[in-house]
C-alpha positions, 0 to 999 in steps of 0.5 A: 500500500502506498502513501496515497492509499494509506491516506485514503483509508485514514480519510475513510475511517476518520470520525469526529470524536471531539470538537470540529476544530480538532477533527478538521485539523486531523483531516487536513494533516492526512490530506496534506500527505496526499497528492492524488485525492480528488476534492470530491472524495475529500469533501465526501470523507470529511462530511461523513466523519462529522457528527453534524453531517446532515446539517453540512450536507444541507448546504451542498458544499462543492469545494473543500473551502466551503466544506471546512470553512 
């Protein structure tokens, strides 16, 4: 498994366990180790890991900036 594959798996499994700020920081740390992960995939993983995913999905973000901003 290469670094991007490992990062993809980490992104898929990452969940918000405390506040959003900590989750966002950990998510960004993982994304920063990759080069080939599309924004669409990152957005989906970020939202799926949130405790408040339904509220974020309602806004239909289409960029990472909109999603985590």
